[in-house]
N, C-alpha and C positions, 0 to 999 in steps of 0.2 A: 473592495479591500484587497490588498495584496500582502502576502506574507514576506517577511524579511528575515534573513538569517540572524540568529541570536536575539530574536524577539519571541514573545509568547504566542502560541497557537491558540486562537479562540476556542472556547469550549463548545463545540458543535455536538449535537445529538445526531447519531446516524442509525440506520437500520442494518442489522447484521444477520448472518445465517442463523437459522433456527427461529426467525421471526422476532428476534429480540431488538430492543433499542439500547444504545450504548452512548454515553457521554464520553468524549475524549478525556475529560478530567478523571474519569474512573480508572484510567490507565496510568495516572501519575504514580510515582514511586519507583518506576523502572522505565528504561528507555522504550520508545515505540518506533518500530520500523513500519512505516506506512508505504505500501507500494501500489501504484496504479497500473492497470493493464487494460488494453483496448477491449477484449472480448473473451468471455469465459469459453473454455473448451476449444480454443483455436491453438494451432501448433506452438507459436512463440509464447503465448500466455500459459499454456499447459506446462511447457518446459520451465518457464520462470517459476511458476507455482511449485513444481516438483523440486526445483533447486532450493527454494525456501523451505519446503517440507523436509527435504533431506538434511537441512542444516538447522532444523527447529530446535533440537536439543542443545546445539551450540549457542543459539540465540538465547534460549532459556537460561543457560549457565551464566550469561553476561551480567545481569538479567535484562532481556529485552523481549517485549511482546511483538509478535508479527500480526499484521493486519493488511489484507489485500483489498483492493477496491476497483470497481468498474461500474458502468451504467447498466449492467445486466439486471434482470428481474430477480426477485428473491428466489423463485423456483429455479432459475438458471444457476444462481450462485449456490444454492443448496445442493443441486445435482452435481455441479463442478467440484465442490468441496468433498462430497461423499465419494464420487468416482475416483478422485485423486488421493483420498485419504489425508487431506490437509488437517493438521492438528491445530489450526488457527482459524479464526473467523474471517469471512469475506463480507465487505460492505456492499450493499445494493444501493447505489447512488442514482436512482432513476430521475430524481429532480435536479441532479448535478450540483447540489449545494456544496458537497465536499470537493468535487472536481473544480468548481469555481473558486473556492477558497484557496486551493493549491495551484490554481491557474494551469491545469493540465489539458484543457480542451483546445485543440488546434484544428485548423483546416488541413485535411490530408487529401492526397490524390488516390482515388480508388477506381480502377478501370476507366481512367480518363476523366472522371468527374471529381469535383471537390466536395468532400463530405466533412462534417464535424466529427472528430473522434478524440479519444484519449491518447496523448503522447505518453508512452511508457516512461514512468518517472518513479523515483523512490525518495522518501524523506525520512530523516533520522531526527527524532524529537527526544530530548533528554528527560530525565525522571521528574523534572519540574515543569514540563510542558513547553520548553523552549526549543524552537527549531534550530538545529545545529548543523545539519548537512542536507544537501539536496543533489540528486542526480537526475538529469533530464536527458531525453533522447537516448534512453538506456538500450544498450546491446545486451542481450540475455547472457551470452557466454561470459563466465567469470564475474558477473555482476554480484551475485550473492556473496562470494568470498570477499569482495571489496567492501560491501556493506557490513559484513560480519567484522572485518578488521576495524572499520570505523566505529562500530558499536563497542567493541572491546577497548579501543583507544579512549572513547568518550567515558566509559565506565571507570577506567584507570586514572583519568584526569582529576 
């Protein structure tokens, strides 16, 4: 199944930090910013998370929920969240169900070898669970400001 803009996002249940389970439908009622990153505690992923953390109050004012996701273990996600002081949950998608739904797994070159990994991507889902925006092959610098502007625009529409 592939997601299409302006279509509903399936109600998937995911594992999040703290060992909890969360259904995406539980987040209906406000926008959801779902961002995928390759690996917890690496430089680019840390910077991206810090940028979302630093703008968390601005997203809450929209209102929009932030949710980060990677294929890291629950322990790695819990440690990453605690160390960086993220005020939002991180998804541990070890079975790649969420990654597959959003089609973010790509073949990447690492040290001359092809490996499967997450392509840094962000998705904006409206309060009714409809996919409204997507950013793929994200460059970290300036990205959070762009997503925040889109979330504000979506809320005012």
